[in-house]
Rosetta silent file (secondary structure, phi, psi, omega in degrees, C-alpha in Angstrom):
SEQUENCE: MQGKLASPRSSSGGGGFRTGGFSTTAPPSHATTPTTLLVYCAMDGHTLELTVNAQTRVDSLLKALQNLTGTPVSLQLAMHRGSRLDPSKALGYYKLPVPPHDPDEEPLILYNKMYIKPGAPTPPIELMPDIKVAALLSRP
SCORE:     score description
SCORE:     0.000 S_00000001
   1 L     0.000  134.762  176.977  -52.976  -47.265  -20.958 S_00000001
   2 E  -117.985  151.218  179.188  -56.373  -48.811  -21.514 S_00000001
   3 E  -144.911  155.924  175.498  -58.262  -48.967  -24.756 S_00000001
   4 E  -156.145  153.166  175.672  -61.569  -50.004  -26.189 S_00000001
   5 E   -80.444  136.859 -177.937  -63.448  -49.924  -29.444 S_00000001
   6 E  -143.786  151.649  168.776  -66.313  -47.488  -29.326 S_00000001
   7 L   -76.172  158.315 -176.131  -68.914  -45.993  -31.536 S_00000001
   8 L   -51.004  126.702  175.163  -68.395  -42.233  -31.841 S_00000001
   9 L    65.331   20.705  176.768  -68.803  -40.533  -28.445 S_00000001
  10 L  -122.918  179.918 -179.341  -69.873  -43.732  -26.670 S_00000001
  11 L  -131.213   40.654 -177.700  -68.149  -46.221  -24.427 S_00000001
  12 L   -90.252  155.243  167.301  -69.406  -49.563  -25.678 S_00000001
  13 L    76.636 -176.571  169.958  -67.511  -52.765  -26.315 S_00000001
  14 L    64.782  159.668  176.799  -63.893  -53.887  -26.215 S_00000001
  15 L  -109.487  168.479 -176.969  -61.470  -55.052  -23.600 S_00000001
  16 L  -100.555  166.822  175.099  -58.710  -53.169  -21.824 S_00000001
  17 L  -154.948  164.794  177.922  -54.942  -53.474  -21.839 S_00000001
  18 L  -130.652  147.595  178.177  -51.980  -51.780  -20.229 S_00000001
  19 L  -146.360  159.861 -178.454  -48.608  -50.841  -21.678 S_00000001
  20 L   -93.699 -152.960  177.429  -45.473  -49.035  -20.520 S_00000001
  21 L    99.338   36.033 -177.780  -43.314  -46.337  -22.093 S_00000001
  22 E  -102.064  155.001  179.478  -43.538  -43.501  -19.596 S_00000001
  23 L   -64.619  147.088  178.715  -40.960  -40.807  -18.890 S_00000001
  24 L   -88.191   -9.099  176.594  -38.632  -41.373  -15.956 S_00000001
  25 L   -80.797  153.709 -179.043  -38.712  -37.706  -14.924 S_00000001
  26 L   -74.944  111.302 -179.084  -41.286  -36.628  -12.359 S_00000001
  27 L   -80.079  159.795  173.330  -44.151  -35.110  -14.380 S_00000001
  28 L   -61.337  153.756 -174.256  -46.471  -32.421  -13.047 S_00000001
  29 H   -60.159  -34.734 -179.527  -49.520  -33.925  -11.319 S_00000001
  30 H   -68.549  -23.722 -178.471  -51.925  -32.811  -14.096 S_00000001
  31 H   -74.543  -19.582 -178.402  -49.799  -34.674  -16.655 S_00000001
  32 H   -99.128    1.517  178.804  -50.421  -38.002  -14.933 S_00000001
  33 L   -73.936  120.051  179.577  -54.204  -37.659  -14.742 S_00000001
  34 L   -64.596  134.672 -179.130  -55.716  -40.348  -16.985 S_00000001
  35 E  -139.735  152.249  179.383  -57.886  -38.872  -19.722 S_00000001
  36 E   -80.476  131.458  173.746  -59.694  -40.355  -22.724 S_00000001
  37 E  -112.448  125.070  176.359  -58.098  -39.845  -26.118 S_00000001
  38 E   -86.778  133.012  178.172  -60.313  -40.437  -29.146 S_00000001
  39 E  -123.589  118.812  177.293  -58.599  -42.135  -32.079 S_00000001
  40 E   -95.841  122.701  179.780  -60.374  -42.212  -35.440 S_00000001
  41 E   -91.124  105.074 -175.257  -59.178  -45.078  -37.658 S_00000001
  42 L   -63.918  -26.247 -174.829  -59.349  -43.729  -41.207 S_00000001
  43 L   -76.831  -21.004 -179.557  -58.968  -47.179  -42.761 S_00000001
  44 L  -137.629   -2.186  177.089  -62.187  -48.618  -41.333 S_00000001
  45 L    82.069    0.443  178.112  -64.112  -45.752  -39.714 S_00000001
  46 L   -72.863  150.405  173.500  -63.876  -47.141  -36.184 S_00000001
  47 E  -115.239  130.062  178.543  -63.394  -44.799  -33.251 S_00000001
  48 E  -109.868  144.917  172.576  -61.263  -45.964  -30.335 S_00000001
  49 E  -112.744  120.116  179.433  -61.218  -44.523  -26.836 S_00000001
  50 E  -117.441  135.760  175.911  -57.854  -44.873  -25.084 S_00000001
  51 E   -90.946  113.639 -176.412  -57.145  -43.876  -21.503 S_00000001
  52 E  -136.928  178.632  170.112  -53.790  -42.062  -21.559 S_00000001
  53 L  -137.644  175.775 -175.177  -52.027  -39.105  -19.939 S_00000001
  54 L   -64.077  -22.801  179.973  -49.711  -36.388  -21.208 S_00000001
  55 L   -86.148   -6.465  177.601  -46.624  -38.450  -20.313 S_00000001
  56 E   -64.788  127.166  179.323  -47.684  -41.412  -22.505 S_00000001
  57 E   -79.128  147.671 -179.079  -45.171  -41.725  -25.307 S_00000001
  58 H   -60.857  -38.099 -179.970  -46.413  -41.866  -28.886 S_00000001
  59 H   -62.721  -35.141  175.858  -44.477  -45.094  -29.531 S_00000001
  60 H   -67.352  -39.770  177.744  -46.399  -46.779  -26.682 S_00000001
  61 H   -61.861  -44.473 -179.605  -49.643  -45.496  -28.137 S_00000001
  62 H   -63.354  -38.666  176.828  -48.745  -46.871  -31.587 S_00000001
  63 H   -65.156  -40.310  177.121  -47.948  -50.303  -30.102 S_00000001
  64 H   -64.170  -41.012  178.771  -51.296  -50.289  -28.307 S_00000001
  65 H   -66.126  -32.491  175.017  -53.039  -49.323  -31.549 S_00000001
  66 H   -62.188  -43.035  179.380  -51.290  -52.216  -33.296 S_00000001
  67 H   -64.001  -35.230 -177.634  -52.799  -54.576  -30.701 S_00000001
  68 H   -82.777  -37.564 -173.432  -56.274  -53.101  -31.217 S_00000001
  69 H  -102.881  -20.687 -175.569  -56.324  -52.620  -35.002 S_00000001
  70 L    83.401   -1.401  179.013  -53.869  -55.220  -36.272 S_00000001
  71 L   -83.279  119.512  179.979  -52.026  -52.520  -38.255 S_00000001
  72 L   -58.974  147.222 -179.680  -48.254  -52.886  -37.752 S_00000001
  73 H   -54.425  -37.645 -178.290  -46.520  -49.846  -36.245 S_00000001
  74 H   -64.108  -19.618  179.757  -44.404  -49.550  -39.411 S_00000001
  75 H  -104.018    1.076 -178.370  -47.592  -48.937  -41.442 S_00000001
  76 E   -87.729  142.247  172.588  -49.225  -46.511  -39.002 S_00000001
  77 E  -130.670  109.231 -178.656  -49.411  -42.781  -39.568 S_00000001
  78 E  -101.365  126.065 -177.232  -50.813  -40.917  -36.547 S_00000001
  79 E  -127.673  146.210  173.404  -51.892  -37.310  -37.143 S_00000001
  80 E  -144.277  121.477 -179.668  -53.396  -34.624  -34.927 S_00000001
  81 L    52.153   41.471  176.293  -54.406  -31.182  -36.205 S_00000001
  82 L    83.350   -0.716  179.654  -52.298  -31.623  -39.324 S_00000001
  83 E  -107.352  136.341  174.132  -49.137  -32.716  -37.480 S_00000001
  84 E   -78.365  130.355 -178.725  -47.574  -36.154  -37.744 S_00000001
  85 L   -78.441  129.978  179.131  -46.896  -37.527  -34.263 S_00000001
  86 L   -85.299  122.531 -177.694  -43.233  -38.323  -33.569 S_00000001
  87 L   -59.057  -22.222 -177.947  -42.909  -41.704  -31.790 S_00000001
  88 L   -84.078   -4.366 -177.023  -40.068  -40.406  -29.577 S_00000001
  89 L  -103.529  160.261  174.665  -42.243  -37.664  -28.034 S_00000001
  90 E   -85.751  157.425  178.986  -44.873  -37.740  -25.296 S_00000001
  91 H   -59.241  -32.000  179.413  -48.508  -36.919  -26.080 S_00000001
  92 H   -58.942  -27.672  177.126  -48.159  -33.780  -23.945 S_00000001
  93 H   -59.126  -31.865 -179.627  -45.835  -32.333  -26.604 S_00000001
  94 H   -99.251   14.385 -177.929  -48.912  -32.173  -28.850 S_00000001
  95 L    59.202   38.827  177.405  -51.116  -30.879  -26.008 S_00000001
  96 L  -115.298  153.966  -13.653  -52.800  -34.282  -25.814 S_00000001
  97 L   -77.661  155.325  177.054  -54.967  -35.565  -24.315 S_00000001
  98 L   -86.159  154.551  178.964  -57.342  -32.630  -23.897 S_00000001
  99 L   -59.071  149.721  179.181  -59.740  -32.563  -20.939 S_00000001
 100 L   -57.412  144.597  177.695  -63.072  -34.313  -21.537 S_00000001
 101 L    64.180   18.971  175.919  -65.782  -32.162  -23.134 S_00000001
 102 L   -73.305  133.437 -179.331  -63.212  -29.529  -24.134 S_00000001
 103 L   -63.632  -18.937  179.400  -64.509  -27.595  -27.174 S_00000001
 104 L   -89.904    4.256 -177.694  -61.043  -27.951  -28.758 S_00000001
 105 L   -65.191  124.820  174.670  -61.158  -31.748  -28.546 S_00000001
 106 L  -133.103  141.862 -179.025  -60.299  -33.349  -31.875 S_00000001
 107 L   -71.798  155.621  168.885  -59.569  -37.021  -32.394 S_00000001
 108 E   -77.020  138.365 -179.400  -56.179  -38.329  -33.319 S_00000001
 109 E  -104.329  125.703  178.647  -56.411  -39.729  -36.867 S_00000001
 110 E  -107.181  121.316  177.232  -54.781  -43.092  -37.544 S_00000001
 111 E  -109.547  150.688  169.795  -53.967  -43.935  -41.159 S_00000001
 112 E  -100.477  115.832 -175.905  -52.647  -47.163  -42.600 S_00000001
 113 H   -56.720  -26.966 -178.981  -49.850  -46.133  -45.012 S_00000001
 114 H   -62.800  -28.404 -175.236  -50.688  -49.109  -47.216 S_00000001
 115 H   -99.441    1.158 -177.789  -54.011  -47.486  -48.168 S_00000001
 116 L  -113.335   10.283  176.089  -52.851  -43.907  -48.809 S_00000001
 117 L   -87.980  152.112  174.413  -50.352  -44.538  -51.619 S_00000001
 118 L   -59.622  133.817  179.156  -51.310  -43.903  -55.259 S_00000001
 119 L    76.734   12.495 -178.228  -52.759  -47.092  -56.737 S_00000001
 120 L   -69.456  152.746  176.104  -53.187  -48.654  -53.294 S_00000001
 121 L   -68.877  157.978  176.149  -55.730  -51.416  -52.777 S_00000001
 122 L   -78.970  150.943  177.967  -58.994  -50.512  -51.101 S_00000001
 123 L   -60.615  154.343  179.508  -59.402  -51.551  -47.455 S_00000001
 124 L   -62.596  147.570  179.448  -61.216  -54.847  -46.916 S_00000001
 125 L   -74.970  132.857  177.281  -64.988  -54.642  -46.770 S_00000001
 126 L   -93.509  119.782 -178.662  -66.420  -54.968  -43.282 S_00000001
 127 L   -76.339  132.230  179.646  -69.495  -57.158  -43.340 S_00000001
 128 L  -117.653  150.432  178.346  -72.446  -55.722  -41.474 S_00000001
 129 L   -68.741  152.033  176.462  -75.651  -57.501  -40.518 S_00000001
 130 L   -67.822  138.467  178.118  -78.742  -56.853  -42.641 S_00000001
 131 L  -117.538  128.081  179.068  -81.048  -54.238  -41.145 S_00000001
 132 L   -85.828  100.618 -175.666  -84.730  -54.296  -41.967 S_00000001
 133 H   -64.347  -40.085 -178.209  -85.464  -50.611  -42.561 S_00000001
 134 H   -59.199  -39.558 -179.789  -89.243  -51.076  -42.859 S_00000001
 135 H   -67.521  -35.577  178.934  -89.399  -52.565  -39.363 S_00000001
 136 H   -70.482  -36.813 -178.194  -87.433  -49.632  -37.933 S_00000001
 137 H   -73.313  -25.659 -177.248  -89.645  -47.052  -39.642 S_00000001
 138 L   -83.935   -6.391  178.921  -92.889  -48.602  -38.389 S_00000001
 139 L   -70.308  141.797  179.803  -91.919  -48.288  -34.687 S_00000001
 140 L   -69.895    0.000    0.000  -93.832  -45.615  -32.707 S_00000001
């Protein structure tokens, strides 16, 4: 599995990694075709692009997301189309990943449980560089 941080619908930035956790049964050939899975991180607004296949187990995905986001697996809540992903199942159980440019493509949503409890602290502020709006507006 490879992953990178990306702005929505782009492929900029980040480094790759690989992880295990695949089924030992022989999957159909379409299930092993690597496809991009979009993961929206609700706690900071980042979008991640991960290269996975239908046989990738959710627990492997969560471990990879821990490496990318710093959120421990125990605090992660992964949801897709209103369903909580079970770590013992493969992504294919949830009909993930969908082929690229499929009209039914929806990102997987990653929540940090620490921030969704009543009275929870707000996520840390991400500092962004100052942007001079006047200079951007004056460009032809």
